Structure formats: structure tokens, C-alpha cells
C-alpha positions as CSV (number, residue, x, y, z in Angstrom):
1,X,49.3,215.5,176.5
2,X,52.8,215.4,175.6
3,X,52.9,211.8,175.7
4,X,50.0,211.5,173.6
5,X,51.8,214.2,171.1
6,X,54.4,212.1,171.0
7,X,52.7,209.1,170.0
8,X,50.8,210.8,167.5
9,X,53.9,211.6,166.1
10,X,55.3,208.3,166.1
11,X,52.4,207.1,164.4
12,X,52.5,209.3,161.5
13,X,56.1,208.3,161.0
14,X,55.5,204.5,161.1
15,X,52.2,205.2,158.6
16,X,54.6,207.0,156.2
17,X,57.2,204.3,156.4
18,X,54.7,201.8,156.2
19,X,53.4,203.1,152.8
20,X,56.7,203.7,151.5
21,X,57.9,200.2,151.0
22,X,55.4,198.8,148.9
23,X,56.0,201.7,146.5
24,X,59.7,200.8,146.5
25,X,58.9,197.4,146.0
26,X,56.4,198.0,143.0
27,X,59.2,200.3,141.4
28,X,61.4,197.2,140.9
29,X,58.5,195.4,139.3
30,X,57.7,197.8,136.6
31,X,60.5,196.7,134.2
32,X,58.9,196.0,130.6
33,X,59.1,192.2,129.8
34,X,60.8,191.4,126.6
35,X,61.2,188.6,124.1
36,X,64.5,187.4,122.4
37,X,63.6,186.0,119.0
38,X,66.9,184.4,117.3
39,X,66.4,183.9,113.3
40,X,69.2,182.2,111.0
41,X,69.9,183.4,107.4
42,X,70.6,179.8,106.1
43,X,68.5,177.3,108.2
44,X,69.4,174.7,105.7
45,X,73.3,175.4,105.6
46,X,76.0,172.5,104.6
47,X,79.0,172.1,106.1
48,X,81.5,175.2,105.6
49,X,78.6,177.9,104.9
50,X,78.7,181.1,105.8
51,X,75.6,181.9,108.6
52,X,74.2,184.9,110.0
53,X,72.0,184.8,113.2
54,X,69.9,187.9,114.1
55,X,68.6,188.4,117.7
56,X,65.5,190.8,117.7
57,X,64.3,192.1,121.2
58,X,60.4,193.2,121.6
59,X,59.3,195.6,122.4
60,X,62.1,198.0,121.8
61,X,60.0,200.9,122.8
62,X,58.1,202.4,125.8
63,X,56.0,205.2,124.8
64,X,56.6,208.1,124.1
65,X,60.7,207.8,124.2
66,X,61.9,205.3,126.2
67,X,64.1,203.3,124.4
68,X,65.8,199.8,124.7
69,X,69.7,199.8,125.6
70,X,71.8,196.8,127.1
71,X,73.9,194.2,125.4
72,X,73.6,190.6,123.9
73,X,75.9,187.7,124.7
74,X,76.1,185.0,122.1
75,X,76.6,181.5,122.6
76,X,76.8,178.6,120.0
77,X,77.5,175.0,121.0
78,X,77.6,172.2,118.8
79,X,76.0,168.7,119.2
80,X,79.6,167.4,120.5
81,X,79.9,170.3,123.0
82,X,82.2,172.0,120.8
83,X,82.1,176.0,120.5
84,X,81.9,178.4,117.8
85,X,82.6,182.4,117.8
86,X,81.0,185.0,115.8
87,X,83.4,186.0,112.8
88,X,81.7,189.5,113.4
89,X,79.0,190.4,115.6
90,X,77.1,193.5,117.5
91,X,76.3,192.9,120.9
92,X,75.0,196.8,121.9
93,X,71.3,197.2,121.8
94,X,70.2,200.1,119.8
95,X,66.7,201.7,119.3
96,X,65.7,198.7,116.9
97,X,66.4,196.1,119.4
98,X,68.4,194.0,116.8
99,X,71.9,192.7,116.8
100,X,73.5,189.7,114.7
101,X,76.5,187.2,114.8
102,X,78.1,186.2,111.6
103,X,79.8,182.7,111.5
104,X,82.6,182.9,108.8
105,X,82.6,180.1,106.1
106,X,84.7,176.8,106.9
107,X,83.7,176.7,110.8
108,X,80.4,175.3,111.1
109,X,80.1,171.3,110.5
110,X,77.4,168.9,109.7
111,X,79.6,166.5,112.2
112,X,78.8,168.8,115.1
113,X,75.0,169.2,113.9
114,X,72.6,170.6,115.4
115,X,74.0,173.7,117.0
116,X,72.3,175.3,119.6
117,X,72.6,179.5,119.3
118,X,71.6,181.4,122.2
119,X,71.4,185.2,122.7
120,X,71.3,186.7,126.1
121,X,69.7,189.8,126.7
122,X,71.3,191.8,129.9
123,X,68.2,194.0,130.3
124,X,68.3,197.8,131.1
125,X,66.8,199.9,133.9
126,X,63.5,200.0,131.7
127,X,63.7,196.4,129.9
128,X,63.8,193.3,131.5
129,X,66.5,190.3,130.6
130,X,65.6,187.4,128.5
131,X,67.2,184.7,126.5
132,X,66.7,183.4,123.1
133,X,67.6,180.5,121.4
134,X,67.7,178.7,117.9
135,X,68.9,175.1,116.5
136,X,70.8,175.7,113.5
137,X,70.9,172.2,111.1
138,X,74.0,172.0,109.1
139,X,73.8,169.3,106.6
140,X,76.4,167.0,104.8
141,X,78.3,168.2,101.7
142,X,78.6,166.5,98.3
143,X,82.3,167.1,97.3
144,X,83.6,167.0,94.0
145,X,86.7,164.7,93.1
146,X,89.4,165.3,90.1
147,X,92.2,163.0,89.1
148,X,95.4,164.6,87.6
149,X,98.7,162.5,86.4
150,X,101.3,165.2,86.9
151,X,103.9,162.9,85.5
152,X,101.9,160.5,82.7
153,X,102.6,157.0,82.5
154,X,105.3,155.8,80.0
155,X,106.6,152.3,78.8
156,X,108.3,151.2,82.0
157,X,108.7,154.6,83.5
158,X,107.7,156.1,87.0
159,X,104.5,158.2,87.2
160,X,102.5,160.0,89.4
161,X,98.6,160.6,90.3
162,X,97.0,162.9,92.5
163,X,93.2,162.9,93.9
164,X,91.9,166.5,94.5
165,X,88.8,166.5,96.5
166,X,87.0,170.2,97.0
167,X,84.0,170.9,99.1
168,X,83.6,174.5,98.2
169,X,83.5,176.7,101.3
170,X,83.9,173.6,103.6
171,X,87.2,172.4,101.6
172,X,89.4,173.3,104.8
173,X,87.5,171.0,106.7
174,X,87.9,168.1,104.7
175,X,89.5,164.7,106.1
176,X,89.6,161.3,105.1
177,X,90.8,158.7,102.5
178,X,91.2,158.3,98.9
179,X,91.2,154.7,97.5
180,X,93.5,154.3,94.5
181,X,93.0,151.6,92.4
182,X,95.6,151.2,89.7
183,X,95.4,148.6,87.1
184,X,97.5,147.6,83.7
185,X,98.9,144.1,82.1
186,X,101.8,144.3,84.9
187,X,100.6,145.6,87.9
188,X,97.2,146.5,90.2
189,X,96.8,148.2,93.5
190,X,98.4,151.0,95.4
191,X,99.9,150.5,98.8
192,X,101.4,153.6,101.1
193,X,101.4,155.8,97.8
194,X,103.2,153.3,95.5
195,X,101.9,150.9,93.3
196,X,102.6,147.2,93.8
197,X,102.3,144.6,91.4
198,X,99.0,142.0,92.3
199,X,98.3,143.9,95.4
200,X,94.8,145.1,96.4
201,X,93.5,148.7,96.2
202,X,94.6,151.0,99.5
203,X,93.5,154.1,101.1
204,X,95.7,157.1,101.0
205,X,94.9,160.0,103.7
206,X,94.7,163.4,102.1
207,X,97.3,165.7,102.9
208,X,99.8,162.8,103.0
209,X,103.1,162.7,101.1
210,X,103.6,166.3,101.9
211,X,100.8,167.5,99.2
212,X,97.7,169.9,100.0
213,X,95.6,169.1,102.9
214,X,92.8,168.2,100.4
215,X,95.4,166.2,98.1
216,X,95.8,162.6,98.2
217,X,99.2,161.9,96.0
218,X,99.9,158.1,94.9
219,X,103.7,157.4,93.4
220,X,103.7,155.2,90.6
221,X,107.4,153.4,90.5
222,X,109.0,152.4,87.5
223,X,107.7,149.1,85.4
224,X,104.3,149.7,86.8
225,X,103.1,149.6,83.3
226,X,105.3,147.9,80.2
227,X,104.1,147.4,76.6
228,X,105.3,143.8,75.3
229,X,107.6,143.6,72.4
230,X,106.2,143.4,69.0
231,X,105.8,139.9,67.5
232,X,105.2,138.8,63.8
233,X,101.7,138.2,64.9
234,X,101.2,141.5,67.0
235,X,103.3,144.2,65.4
236,X,102.0,146.8,67.2
237,X,101.4,145.7,70.9
238,X,99.6,148.0,73.4
239,X,98.8,148.0,76.9
240,X,95.6,149.6,78.6
241,X,95.8,151.0,81.9
242,X,93.3,152.4,84.4
243,X,93.2,154.7,87.3
244,X,90.4,154.7,89.5
245,X,90.1,157.0,92.8
246,X,87.2,157.0,95.4
247,X,86.5,159.4,98.6
248,X,85.4,157.4,101.5
249,X,84.0,160.4,102.8
250,X,83.2,161.6,106.6
251,X,80.8,163.1,108.8
252,X,80.9,166.4,107.0
253,X,81.2,165.2,103.3
254,X,79.7,162.4,101.2
255,X,81.6,159.6,99.4
256,X,82.6,160.4,95.9
257,X,83.0,157.0,93.8
258,X,85.0,156.0,91.0
259,X,86.5,158.7,89.2
260,X,88.7,157.3,86.6
261,X,91.3,158.1,84.2
262,X,91.8,155.4,81.1
263,X,94.6,155.2,78.5
264,X,96.7,152.7,76.7
265,X,100.3,152.6,75.7
266,X,101.8,151.2,72.6
């Protein structure tokens, strides 16, 4: 009888253990599935634009009052494997289930487009983890070009011409060359920042000659333009001159052609 009682007790314990194991497994599978959706404030942005990405996690509530928690990790990778950081962001998930990542101006580039934006939700004790992605396209930008003559042309004297290339918020990303073409009755062309008679036009890199990063400067030496002496047939001689600058463009900015300054000397 005693053996039968011990066997019966043992059977009850085994049965209890056998039913407890599935209950634990079921509990671990009761997490609420989630979906992370990433959107962009400017799906058609251009080089240098400020863009804000938002990640919405749904659902964010298990009725009646179990709100979502956890964190989101942001990863932004360009097509060239470069990475971008959020200038400002939220990572802690609160009741709304929404977080954001703002990328500052002069960061995103057409040359690295498209960017893959990934928001990885950690999950919590009630909500399962998930990952959302967005492909951000950054278009090439049309810059502007301005020619200035800090030292204007004079008869036989030196002068200076600068070309300033601007691209809005993307200006800090500007690189490349400006082609100067300088012509008068006595010289044409610009080589390594100096006008040389009868030479072809040459490229000068933005930021060279110690100028600002988006400025190319060409120093024109004395004699680049002269006015002929008066003659009985031509009592008031003059010489025409033309300065033309062309920005060649790059992977982030389009080219800008033939911005010119013209004049004459007497």
C-alpha cells in the first residue's frame, strides 16, 4: 500500500510538471507583434537638404492600459557605404510609439544617394522587436555662379577676377573646378590662376589660392590688357575684354556655363 501511495504522489508531481512547461512556453510567445514604418519629411530632397525621418511603431497599446516602451536605434548608410548621424533624434519609445531623426543641412549628398535609413525597435516585456527601413533619394543640385572683379581692369595694370559658386544649404559640400577664359586684344586664357597671352583657358580649383572653399580666384598680371596709342585715324582707341567662368560640376552639383563679364578700356 505504501508503494502504491508513493507512486500515486509521484504521478501527481510528474503530471504537474508536465503541464507547467507548456504554460511557460506559451507565455514567452504572447508578445504583441509590431511593425516599424519609416517615413521622410522630404522624399525628393537635394544635396545639402535638412531631412527628418520618423519611425512609427504599431500597435502601441494593448488594451486596456499596457503602453509600448523600449528604444529605437537609427542607422543611415549611403550607397557608397558612408554613414550619416542624426543631428537631433529621439530614441526612447513613449506612448505614441513614434520617434524621429533629424539630419542637419549640408550632410546628405547626391553622390551617396540613395541612403538606406533603418530604425530598429528593441521590443519590451509586452511588445516584440521589429525593424523598418526607408530609401532616401538625394538629387543633384543646381548651383549659382557669380563673377566679381575686386581689382578691375586698367590699361596695362594687373587685376583680379573671382568666381563664387553657391549651392544653398549644400554650399559647404562644393568641390570642383572653375574654367576661366580671359580675352582681350593682348592676351587670352588663364593658367594656374595667372593670365598668359595666347594660352588656352584652364581650370582652377575652388578654394585654391587661399580663397574661400567655394571661390576660385584668377590673378591677372600687368599687361593682360592694353589700349593702343592714338593715331590720326583713331584718335580714341579702345580695347574690348571678356572674362568668362564655367563651373564644371561634380557628383552633387550640376555645371554652370558661361557666366561672363565684358567691358572696354579707352
